[in-house]
C-alpha positions in Angstrom: 173.0 107.9 55.7 174.7 104.6 56.3 177.2 106.1 58.7 174.4 107.7 60.7 172.5 104.4 60.8 175.7 102.6 62.0 175.9 105.1 64.9 179.1 106.7 63.5 177.7 110.2 64.1 180.9 112.2 64.2 182.1 110.6 60.9 178.7 111.2 59.3 178.9 114.9 60.3 182.3 115.2 58.6 180.8 113.7 55.4 177.9 116.2 55.6 180.3 119.1 56.1 182.3 117.9 53.0 179.0 117.6 51.0 178.1 121.1 52.1 181.4 122.5 50.9 181.0 120.8 47.6 177.4 121.8 47.1 178.3 125.4 48.0 180.9 125.5 45.2 178.9 123.6 42.6 175.2 124.4 43.2 175.6 127.5 45.4 174.5 128.2 49.0 171.0 129.1 47.9 170.3 125.8 46.1 167.9 123.1 47.1 170.8 120.6 47.2 172.5 122.9 49.8 169.2 123.1 51.8 168.8 119.3 51.7 172.3 118.9 53.1 171.6 121.4 55.9 168.4 119.5 56.7 170.4 116.2 56.9 173.0 117.9 59.2 170.2 119.2 61.4 168.7 115.7 61.8 172.1 114.4 62.8 172.6 117.1 65.3 169.1 116.4 66.7 170.1 112.7 67.1 173.1 113.9 69.1 171.0 116.0 71.3 172.3 119.3 70.0 168.9 120.8 69.6 169.8 124.5 69.4 172.2 124.0 66.5 169.8 121.6 64.8 167.1 124.2 65.0 169.4 126.9 63.4 170.3 124.6 60.5 166.7 123.6 60.0 165.7 127.3 59.9 168.5 127.9 57.3 167.3 125.1 55.1 163.7 126.4 55.3 164.8 129.9 54.3 166.5 128.5 51.2 163.5 126.4 50.3 161.1 129.3 50.7 163.3 131.4 48.3 163.3 128.7 45.6 159.6 128.1 45.6 
């Protein structure tokens, strides 16, 4: 995202959290849209050095994608 590219990582994370809430209520927590947002959040956490949490979100995104295939 633009915020991430500008180095505004905390603000970018807030936007991802907002997107996740919206996707949960519109597409559902098992949708590919939700998984994509989780993946994006994981990438942001990785950039911040929070590897454990990034890994957990990545695993969650992968589980959703595996279910939808």
